[in-house]
VEXMI-382373 format. One line per 10 residues: number of its first residue (from 0); their letters; for each residue x, y, z of C-alpha. Coordinates in Angstrom, 1 decimal. Layout:
N
NUM = A = X Y Z | ...;
This chain:
609
0 = MSYNNLLYLL = 1.9 -11.2 17.2 | 1.0 -14.0 14.7 | 3.0 -13.8 11.5 | 0.0 -15.0 9.5 | -1.9 -11.9 10.8 | 0.9 -9.9 9.7 | 0.2 -11.1 6.2 | -3.5 -10.6 6.6 | -3.4 -7.0 8.0 | -0.9 -6.1 5.2;
10 = VVIFLVSSQP = -3.5 -7.1 2.7 | -6.4 -5.4 4.7 | -4.3 -2.1 4.7 | -4.0 -2.7 0.9 | -7.6 -3.0 0.5 | -8.8 0.0 2.4 | -6.0 2.1 0.9 | -5.9 1.3 -2.8 | -9.7 1.9 -3.4 | -10.5 5.7 -3.9;
20 = IPEQAALPFW = -13.6 6.8 -2.0 | -16.4 6.8 -4.7 | -18.4 10.1 -5.3 | -21.5 8.0 -4.8 | -22.6 4.5 -3.9 | -23.7 2.0 -6.5 | -26.4 0.5 -4.2 | -28.9 2.5 -2.0 | -28.0 2.6 1.6 | -30.9 0.3 2.7;
30 = QAALFFVGKF = -30.0 -2.3 0.2 | -26.2 -2.2 1.1 | -27.0 -2.3 5.0 | -29.3 -5.4 4.3 | -26.8 -7.3 2.4 | -24.0 -6.3 4.9 | -26.2 -7.7 7.9 | -27.1 -10.8 6.1 | -23.4 -11.4 5.2 | -22.2 -10.7 8.7;
40 = ALFHFLCRLF = -24.9 -13.1 10.1 | -23.6 -15.7 7.7 | -20.0 -15.1 8.8 | -20.9 -15.5 12.5 | -22.8 -18.8 11.5 | -19.8 -20.1 9.7 | -17.6 -19.3 12.8 | -19.8 -21.4 15.0 | -19.6 -24.1 12.4 | -15.9 -24.2 11.9;
50 = LGAGRVREVK = -15.3 -23.9 15.7 | -17.9 -26.5 16.8 | -17.3 -28.8 19.6 | -17.1 -31.8 17.0 | -14.4 -30.0 14.8 | -11.9 -28.2 17.1 | -10.4 -29.6 20.2 | -6.9 -28.6 20.1 | -4.6 -25.6 19.3 | -3.4 -27.1 15.9;
60 = KYLRAEKYLT = -7.1 -27.5 14.6 | -8.1 -24.0 15.9 | -5.2 -22.4 14.1 | -6.2 -24.0 10.9 | -9.9 -23.0 11.4 | -8.7 -19.5 12.2 | -6.6 -19.2 9.1 | -9.7 -20.3 6.8 | -12.1 -17.9 8.6 | -9.6 -15.0 8.4;
70 = LLALSFLAID = -9.4 -15.6 4.7 | -13.2 -15.6 4.6 | -13.2 -12.4 6.5 | -10.7 -10.9 3.9 | -13.3 -11.9 1.1 | -16.3 -10.4 2.9 | -14.3 -7.3 3.5 | -13.4 -7.0 -0.1 | -17.2 -7.3 -1.0 | -17.8 -4.5 1.6;
80 = IFLLDCLYYF = -15.3 -2.3 0.0 | -15.6 -3.0 -3.8 | -19.5 -3.9 -4.0 | -21.1 -2.3 -1.0 | -19.0 1.0 -1.1 | -18.7 0.9 2.7 | -15.9 3.6 2.4 | -18.3 6.0 0.8 | -20.8 5.6 3.6 | -18.0 5.9 6.2;
90 = SLVPYLGALP = -17.0 9.2 4.7 | -20.4 10.5 5.3 | -20.0 10.2 9.0 | -19.5 13.7 10.5 | -15.6 14.6 11.0 | -14.6 11.2 9.2 | -14.7 12.8 5.8 | -12.3 15.5 6.5 | -9.3 13.1 6.8 | -9.5 10.0 4.6;
100 = VFGRFVGLLL = -7.4 8.1 7.1 | -10.3 8.1 9.6 | -12.8 6.4 7.1 | -10.1 3.8 6.1 | -9.4 3.1 9.8 | -13.0 2.4 10.2 | -12.6 0.0 7.4 | -9.9 -1.7 9.3 | -12.1 -1.9 12.4 | -14.6 -3.7 10.2;
110 = FFAYLGNVWL = -12.1 -6.5 9.6 | -11.4 -6.7 13.3 | -15.2 -7.0 13.8 | -15.3 -10.0 11.6 | -12.3 -11.5 13.6 | -14.1 -10.7 16.7 | -16.6 -13.3 15.9 | -13.7 -15.8 15.6 | -12.2 -14.8 19.0 | -15.6 -14.6 20.8;
120 = IASCRSIVIF = -16.4 -18.2 19.8 | -12.9 -19.5 20.5 | -12.9 -17.9 24.1 | -16.1 -19.7 24.9 | -14.3 -23.0 24.1 | -10.9 -21.9 25.6 | -10.8 -24.8 28.1 | -11.2 -27.5 25.3 | -8.9 -25.6 22.9 | -6.1 -24.1 25.0;
130 = GRSTGSRRFI = -6.5 -26.0 28.2 | -7.2 -23.0 30.2 | -10.3 -20.7 30.8 | -10.1 -17.3 29.1 | -12.8 -14.5 29.4 | -14.3 -13.5 26.1 | -13.6 -9.8 26.7 | -9.9 -10.4 27.7 | -9.3 -12.8 24.8 | -10.6 -10.4 22.2;
140 = FENVRSNLPI = -8.6 -7.4 23.8 | -5.3 -9.6 23.8 | -5.7 -10.3 20.1 | -6.4 -6.9 19.2 | -3.6 -5.6 21.2 | -1.1 -8.1 19.8 | -2.0 -7.1 16.2 | -2.3 -3.3 16.7 | 1.5 -2.7 16.0 | 1.0 -3.9 12.6;
150 = VLPWLFISLL = -1.2 -1.1 11.5 | 0.3 1.8 13.8 | 3.1 2.9 11.2 | 0.5 2.9 8.4 | -1.9 4.9 10.5 | 1.1 7.4 11.4 | 2.0 7.9 7.8 | -1.4 8.2 6.5 | -2.5 10.7 9.2 | 0.7 12.8 8.2;
160 = FDVLDLLPLP = -0.1 12.8 4.6 | -3.7 13.7 5.2 | -3.0 16.5 7.5 | -0.2 18.0 5.3 | -2.6 17.7 2.2 | -5.3 19.6 4.2 | -3.0 22.6 4.9 | -3.9 25.7 2.7 | -0.3 26.1 1.7 | 0.6 25.4 -1.9;
170 = AVRTFMDSGS = 4.2 25.4 -1.0 | 3.8 22.3 1.3 | 1.9 20.3 -1.5 | 4.7 21.3 -4.0 | 7.3 19.9 -1.4 | 5.4 16.8 -0.8 | 5.2 16.1 -4.5 | 9.0 16.7 -4.9 | 11.7 14.1 -4.8 | 13.3 15.7 -1.8;
180 = GEIILLAGFF = 10.0 16.1 0.0 | 9.3 12.4 -0.3 | 12.8 11.5 0.9 | 12.2 13.7 3.9 | 8.9 12.3 4.8 | 10.4 8.7 4.4 | 13.1 9.8 6.6 | 10.5 11.0 9.2 | 8.8 7.6 9.1 | 11.9 5.7 9.7;
190 = LFIALVFPPL = 12.7 8.0 12.7 | 9.2 7.2 14.0 | 9.9 3.6 13.5 | 13.3 3.7 15.2 | 12.6 6.2 18.1 | 8.9 6.4 18.9 | 7.6 3.0 18.0 | 9.5 0.7 20.4 | 8.6 2.6 23.7 | 5.0 3.1 22.3;
200 = LMRIWGCRPM = 5.0 -0.7 21.7 | 5.9 -1.4 25.2 | 2.9 0.5 26.4 | 0.5 -1.0 24.2 | 1.7 -4.5 25.1 | 1.5 -3.7 28.7 | 5.3 -4.7 29.2 | 7.0 -3.9 32.4 | 10.7 -4.0 33.4 | 11.8 -7.5 34.7;
210 = AEGGIRDHMV = 12.4 -7.3 38.6 | 16.0 -7.2 39.7 | 17.2 -10.7 40.8 | 18.9 -14.0 39.7 | 17.3 -14.4 36.4 | 17.7 -10.8 35.3 | 21.2 -10.7 36.4 | 21.9 -13.9 34.4 | 20.4 -12.6 31.3 | 22.2 -9.1 31.7;
220 = SFCQRLNLHY = 25.6 -11.0 32.1 | 24.7 -13.1 29.0 | 23.8 -10.0 27.0 | 27.1 -8.4 28.0 | 29.0 -11.5 27.0 | 27.5 -11.5 23.5 | 28.0 -7.6 23.4 | 24.3 -6.7 23.0 | 23.4 -3.1 23.9 | 19.7 -2.5 25.0;
230 = HDIMIWPLFG = 17.5 0.0 27.0 | 15.9 -2.6 29.2 | 14.7 -6.2 29.7 | 10.8 -6.4 29.8 | 8.2 -9.0 30.8 | 5.9 -9.5 27.9 | 2.4 -10.4 29.2 | 1.4 -11.7 25.7 | -2.2 -13.6 26.2 | -1.8 -13.4 30.0;
240 = GQVVTAGVVG = 1.8 -14.3 29.9 | 0.9 -17.9 28.9 | 2.6 -17.9 25.3 | 6.2 -19.2 25.3 | 8.1 -16.7 23.3 | 10.7 -13.9 23.3 | 11.6 -11.1 21.1 | 13.9 -8.0 20.6 | 12.1 -4.6 19.6 | 14.2 -1.7 18.3;
250 = FIARFRYILV = 16.9 -0.8 15.8 | 18.9 1.6 18.0 | 20.6 0.4 21.4 | 19.1 3.3 23.5 | 15.6 2.3 22.2 | 16.0 -1.5 22.1 | 13.9 -3.8 24.3 | 14.4 -7.4 25.1 | 11.0 -9.0 25.6 | 10.4 -12.5 27.4;
260 = TPSLLTNLEA = 7.0 -13.9 28.5 | 6.4 -15.4 31.9 | 5.7 -18.8 30.6 | 9.1 -18.9 28.9 | 10.9 -18.1 32.2 | 8.7 -20.5 34.2 | 9.1 -23.5 31.7 | 12.6 -23.2 30.2 | 15.8 -24.1 32.1 | 18.6 -21.5 32.3;
270 = REVDAVLAHE = 20.6 -23.0 29.2 | 17.3 -23.1 27.2 | 16.6 -19.4 28.1 | 20.3 -18.6 27.0 | 19.6 -20.4 23.7 | 16.3 -18.3 23.2 | 18.2 -15.0 24.1 | 21.0 -16.0 21.8 | 18.5 -16.6 19.0 | 17.0 -13.1 19.5;
280 = IGHVKRYHMQ = 20.5 -11.6 19.6 | 21.2 -13.3 16.4 | 18.5 -11.3 14.7 | 20.3 -8.1 16.0 | 23.7 -9.1 15.1 | 22.7 -10.1 11.6 | 20.7 -6.8 11.2 | 17.4 -8.7 10.3 | 15.1 -6.0 11.3 | 16.9 -3.5 9.0;
290 = LYLLVLLGFS = 16.9 -6.2 6.1 | 13.1 -6.6 6.6 | 12.7 -3.0 5.7 | 14.9 -3.3 2.8 | 13.0 -6.2 1.3 | 9.7 -4.5 1.9 | 11.0 -1.2 0.4 | 12.6 -3.1 -2.4 | 9.2 -4.6 -3.2 | 7.8 -1.1 -3.7;
300 = IIINPLLELF = 10.7 -0.2 -6.0 | 10.3 -3.5 -8.1 | 6.7 -3.7 -8.4 | 6.0 -0.4 -10.2 | 8.0 -1.0 -13.5 | 7.2 -4.7 -13.7 | 3.4 -4.0 -13.3 | 3.7 -1.1 -15.9 | 5.4 -3.5 -18.3 | 2.9 -6.3 -17.7;
310 = LYSALHGDWF = 0.0 -3.8 -18.2 | 1.6 -2.3 -21.3 | 1.9 -5.9 -22.9 | -1.7 -6.8 -21.8 | -3.0 -3.6 -23.4 | -1.4 -4.5 -26.6 | -3.2 -8.0 -26.7 | -6.6 -8.6 -27.9 | -7.6 -10.7 -24.9 | -7.8 -7.5 -22.7;
320 = YQLAELSNLT = -10.3 -5.7 -24.9 | -12.2 -8.8 -25.6 | -12.6 -9.1 -21.8 | -13.6 -5.4 -21.6 | -16.4 -6.0 -24.2 | -17.6 -9.2 -22.5 | -17.8 -7.1 -19.2 | -19.5 -4.2 -21.0 | -16.8 -1.8 -19.9 | -14.3 0.5 -21.5;
330 = ATGLLDIFLP = -10.6 -0.6 -21.5 | -10.0 2.3 -18.9 | -12.9 1.0 -16.8 | -11.7 -2.5 -16.9 | -8.2 -1.2 -15.9 | -9.5 0.6 -13.0 | -10.7 -2.9 -11.5 | -7.8 -4.9 -13.0 | -5.0 -2.9 -11.6 | -5.9 -3.1 -7.7;
340 = VALLVVLILF = -6.8 -6.9 -8.2 | -3.4 -7.4 -9.9 | -1.6 -5.5 -7.3 | -3.4 -7.4 -4.5 | -2.3 -10.8 -6.2 | 1.3 -9.7 -6.3 | 1.3 -8.3 -2.9 | 0.1 -11.6 -1.5 | 2.4 -13.7 -3.6 | 5.4 -11.4 -2.6;
350 = LRFVFGFFMR = 4.5 -11.7 1.0 | 4.0 -15.4 1.0 | 6.9 -16.5 -1.1 | 9.6 -13.7 -1.3 | 9.3 -12.1 2.2 | 8.4 -15.6 3.7 | 11.6 -17.0 2.2 | 13.7 -14.4 3.8 | 11.8 -14.6 7.2 | 12.3 -18.4 7.3;
360 = NFERQADLHA = 16.0 -18.1 6.4 | 16.6 -15.2 8.9 | 15.0 -17.2 11.5 | 17.3 -20.3 10.6 | 20.3 -17.7 10.9 | 19.2 -16.7 14.3 | 18.9 -20.4 15.2 | 22.5 -20.7 14.0 | 23.7 -17.9 16.0 | 22.5 -19.8 19.2;
370 = FTVLGGGSAI = 24.1 -22.9 17.9 | 27.6 -21.0 17.4 | 27.4 -19.3 20.7 | 26.5 -22.3 22.7 | 28.6 -24.7 21.1 | 26.0 -26.9 19.4 | 22.2 -27.3 18.9 | 21.1 -29.2 21.9 | 20.0 -26.2 24.0 | 18.1 -24.3 21.1;
380 = SAALEKVAWL = 16.6 -27.7 20.0 | 15.5 -28.5 23.5 | 14.1 -25.0 23.8 | 12.1 -25.5 20.6 | 10.9 -28.9 21.6 | 9.5 -27.4 24.7 | 7.9 -24.4 22.8 | 6.2 -26.9 20.6 | 4.7 -29.1 23.4 | 3.5 -26.1 25.5;
390 = SGDIRDLPSW = 1.9 -24.4 22.5 | -0.4 -27.3 21.9 | 1.9 -30.0 20.3 | 2.7 -28.0 17.1 | 6.0 -29.5 16.3 | 4.9 -30.9 12.9 | 2.6 -27.9 12.0 | 4.1 -26.4 9.0 | 5.1 -22.7 8.9 | 5.6 -20.3 5.9;
400 = HHFGISQRVD = 7.6 -17.7 8.1 | 9.7 -19.8 10.6 | 10.1 -23.3 9.1 | 8.2 -26.0 11.1 | 9.8 -26.7 14.6 | 10.5 -30.2 13.4 | 12.4 -28.8 10.3 | 14.4 -26.5 12.6 | 15.4 -29.2 14.9 | 16.3 -31.6 12.3;
410 = FLAACDDEPA = 18.5 -28.8 10.6 | 20.2 -28.0 13.9 | 20.9 -31.8 14.3 | 22.5 -31.9 10.8 | 24.6 -29.0 11.7 | 25.8 -31.0 14.7 | 26.9 -33.7 12.4 | 28.3 -31.3 9.5 | 29.4 -28.0 11.0 | 30.0 -26.7 7.4;
420 = LVERHHRKVY = 26.2 -26.4 6.8 | 26.3 -23.2 9.3 | 28.4 -20.9 6.9 | 26.8 -22.5 3.8 | 23.5 -21.4 5.0 | 24.8 -17.9 5.6 | 26.4 -17.7 2.1 | 22.9 -18.8 0.7 | 21.1 -16.0 2.7 | 23.6 -13.3 1.5;
430 = LALGLYCLLI = 23.5 -14.5 -2.0 | 19.8 -14.2 -2.2 | 20.1 -10.8 -0.6 | 22.6 -9.8 -3.2 | 20.4 -10.9 -6.1 | 17.5 -9.1 -4.6 | 19.4 -5.9 -4.5 | 20.5 -6.4 -8.1 | 16.8 -6.8 -8.9 | 16.1 -3.6 -7.0;
440 = MGAGVLNFTL = 18.8 -1.6 -8.7 | 17.6 -2.9 -12.2 | 13.9 -1.9 -11.1 | 15.2 1.5 -10.1 | 16.9 2.0 -13.3 | 13.6 1.2 -15.2 | 11.7 3.5 -13.0 | 13.7 6.5 -14.2 | 13.9 5.2 -17.8 | 10.3 4.1 -18.5;
450 = PKDLVEQAIN = 7.8 6.8 -19.7 | 5.6 7.9 -16.8 | 2.3 7.4 -18.9 | 3.3 4.1 -20.4 | -0.1 2.5 -19.6 | -1.9 5.4 -21.0 | 0.4 5.3 -24.0 | -0.8 1.7 -24.6 | -4.4 2.5 -24.4 | -3.9 5.5 -26.8;
460 = ERAIAKLEEE = -1.8 3.5 -29.2 | -4.5 0.8 -29.4 | -7.2 3.5 -29.7 | -5.2 5.2 -32.7 | -5.0 1.8 -34.5 | -8.6 1.1 -34.1 | -9.7 4.7 -35.2 | -7.4 4.5 -38.1 | -8.9 1.3 -39.2 | -12.4 2.8 -38.9;
470 = VGRDPDNFQL = -11.4 5.9 -40.7 | -10.3 3.7 -43.7 | -13.7 2.3 -43.8 | -15.6 5.6 -43.2 | -13.3 8.6 -44.2 | -16.2 11.0 -44.4 | -17.0 10.6 -40.7 | -16.0 13.9 -39.1 | -16.3 12.5 -35.5 | -13.6 9.8 -36.3;
480 = HWALGDIYYR = -11.1 12.5 -37.3 | -12.0 14.5 -34.3 | -11.5 11.7 -31.9 | -8.3 10.7 -33.7 | -7.1 14.3 -33.2 | -7.7 14.2 -29.4 | -5.7 11.0 -29.0 | -2.8 12.4 -31.2 | -2.7 15.5 -29.0 | -2.7 13.4 -25.8;
490 = QKAYGEAINA = 0.2 11.5 -27.4 | 2.0 14.7 -28.2 | 1.9 13.8 -31.9 | 1.1 17.4 -32.6 | 1.6 17.2 -36.5 | -0.8 14.4 -36.8 | -3.3 15.9 -34.4 | -3.4 19.1 -36.7 | -4.0 17.2 -39.6 | -6.8 15.0 -38.0;
500 = YGQSLLLVPE = -8.5 18.1 -36.7 | -8.1 19.9 -40.1 | -9.7 16.9 -42.0 | -12.7 16.9 -39.4 | -13.0 20.7 -40.1 | -13.0 20.0 -43.9 | -15.9 17.8 -43.4 | -17.9 20.0 -40.8 | -16.2 23.6 -40.8 | -18.5 25.0 -38.1;
510 = NPEVLNNLAW = -17.9 22.5 -35.3 | -17.0 24.8 -32.3 | -15.4 22.0 -30.3 | -13.0 20.9 -33.1 | -12.3 24.6 -33.7 | -11.5 25.1 -30.1 | -9.3 22.1 -29.7 | -7.1 22.9 -32.8 | -7.0 26.5 -31.5 | -5.8 25.5 -28.2;
520 = LLVTCEDGRF = -3.0 23.3 -29.9 | -1.9 26.2 -31.9 | -1.9 28.7 -29.0 | -0.5 26.6 -26.1 | 1.5 23.8 -27.7 | 4.8 23.1 -25.7 | 6.4 22.6 -29.0 | 7.3 25.9 -30.4 | 7.3 24.7 -34.1 | 3.4 24.2 -34.0;
530 = IDGDHGLLLA = 2.7 27.6 -32.4 | 0.5 29.8 -34.7 | -1.0 32.7 -32.9 | -2.9 34.4 -35.8 | -4.4 31.2 -37.0 | -5.2 30.2 -33.4 | -6.9 33.6 -32.7 | -9.0 33.1 -35.8 | -10.2 29.6 -35.0 | -10.9 30.5 -31.3;
540 = SRAAALKPAP = -13.0 33.6 -32.3 | -15.0 31.4 -34.8 | -15.5 28.7 -32.0 | -16.4 31.4 -29.4 | -18.9 33.0 -31.8 | -20.5 29.6 -32.4 | -20.6 28.5 -28.6 | -19.4 30.9 -25.9 | -18.7 28.2 -23.3 | -16.3 28.8 -20.5;
550 = HILDTLAHAY = -13.5 26.4 -21.9 | -13.8 27.9 -25.4 | -13.7 31.5 -23.9 | -10.7 30.3 -22.0 | -8.9 29.3 -25.3 | -9.8 32.7 -26.8 | -8.3 34.5 -23.8 | -4.9 32.5 -24.4 | -5.1 33.4 -27.9 | -5.3 37.1 -27.3;
560 = WLQGERQMAL = -2.7 36.9 -24.4 | -0.2 35.2 -27.0 | -1.0 38.1 -29.5 | -0.2 40.6 -26.7 | -3.7 41.9 -26.1 | -3.5 41.3 -22.3 | -6.3 43.4 -21.1 | -8.6 41.7 -23.7 | -7.5 38.3 -22.5 | -8.2 39.4 -18.9;
570 = DIEKGALAMA = -11.7 40.5 -19.8 | -12.4 37.2 -21.6 | -11.1 35.1 -18.8 | -13.3 37.0 -16.3 | -16.2 36.0 -18.6 | -15.3 32.4 -18.6 | -14.9 32.4 -14.7 | -18.4 33.9 -14.4 | -19.9 31.2 -16.5 | -18.0 28.3 -15.1;
580 = RPENKRIYAE = -19.4 25.6 -13.0 | -18.6 25.6 -9.2 | -16.2 22.8 -9.6 | -14.3 24.3 -12.5 | -14.0 27.9 -11.2 | -10.8 27.2 -9.4 | -9.0 26.5 -12.8 | -10.0 29.8 -14.2 | -9.5 31.8 -11.2 | -6.0 30.5 -10.9;
590 = QLRRWQEIVE = -5.2 31.4 -14.6 | -6.7 34.9 -14.1 | -4.7 35.3 -10.9 | -1.4 34.5 -12.7 | -2.2 36.9 -15.5 | -3.1 39.6 -13.3 | 0.3 39.2 -11.3 | 2.2 39.4 -14.6 | 0.2 42.6 -15.6 | 0.8 44.2 -12.2;
600 = KSANQGLEF = 4.5 43.3 -12.2 | 4.9 44.8 -15.7 | 3.1 48.0 -14.6 | 5.4 48.5 -11.6 | 8.6 47.8 -13.6 | 7.2 50.6 -16.1 | 6.7 53.1 -13.1 | 10.3 52.4 -11.9 | 11.7 53.4 -15.2;
């Protein structure tokens, strides 16, 4: 599995998950399809150009070209999602619309379709690039199989949430939205990662237990000496077994597997194999897999308050609204575009620099574990040099996730000269983890203390300031007072809302919408100081006489209910339900059901007496 692809696929998952499926497409299907086909053909042409015979003749150049083409594929996928509304068209396919995860999975397959162009052309030139012949179908299959584990946890949790959301059980949804429900679902996800994922991974990658014999016996003895407990040692046929690498999968000993590729066993000497094993055991002993989850979970905790504070400050500045005007969008419309873009940028920066920092330094810790176990860096350095040469002379190729091989070898040589560097590096890593944990705790405190509607507050505060300024210029405009009342109500500034609605009614006394809004506030306000049932009933009655719309009748029903006229409230609510549009009927039906249950319960209690 390429660590670059880990970064890319996490971005793809974000792209297909962050964008809600639109109710309708911006472009007609034939226009979107024509644009998509042209764009896909352009991508295929660029793949042939980038991987042409005159450009790519070795592994290093292929990896560089693959990186650029993958970034281009990400850009094209973003166009497909945000401009061509591919998720909307996927949701129209029979059975895909029932569970949103299926449509998003098709979006993920679309990204693999782009990458399939890269792999197809690379496989046709495999002898030149990799020094061996590789069939196109097998090369594409191996690439898909190596990257599939990255998306499996996301598919599992998305499918689980979609299925639970579809269940016609209100208690299940209430449970999912509760804090305890989220904790239990998260615990279920970790159980899947710890118990189900490792053996599933062995099947996906086609791993098989290493045969009994000398090399296995040697590895078993070495692992026993280092006190590593595991389920089995597996042969990992990554890209036909020709990749020189090893790994450890699994958090729990009973579900932990040691993986080695055939090429590693063929090309490395026994002491070098020990060094690679010691490196992988170092990841286990230093709890790196658990720490990776901590770093990723920490990001989800940190990003929410930081992004909220950033957006709150942005929405108080003039530049955001000037940009909205230039874009011919409302502030809310621009925010709907700006927020996912900002999240995507932050995610990429986090993965590249923060997560990448911990990955590089965890790998160095694993190198140092081999250094300590084997009494020096000669064996692990020799293994790294062979890996570099066998992988296409990539010794000096920079790496954002492992350090380059030359950097790793140089650091091991420095540790041979100055052993104190080993503990110094461990202190550096744990100091960084400590600071990161402090940041997580600070963000956690902010998550609990910041208002939940901070961004909405910023938009409303700006709108209030703008409207108050306009009211000062045009005090006789009833619509300005009406709009100001609506915003004050959303801000829960109920006294100011009552005054604003009252000022609007002084200018236009028979406006049914303003009468209704003020009546609703006086009848249903959560702050009992502003409840005025008599005045609310009077206003609601006037509004219903002027405009007997469902939402106004609903307000009138609430006013009668507050006054104790329950049968009148039920009759009026039934009328609102009968007049309501299909998409709104559920709201009135639910309200009617609650009231009927209260009436029936009161009647039963009366019979008991």
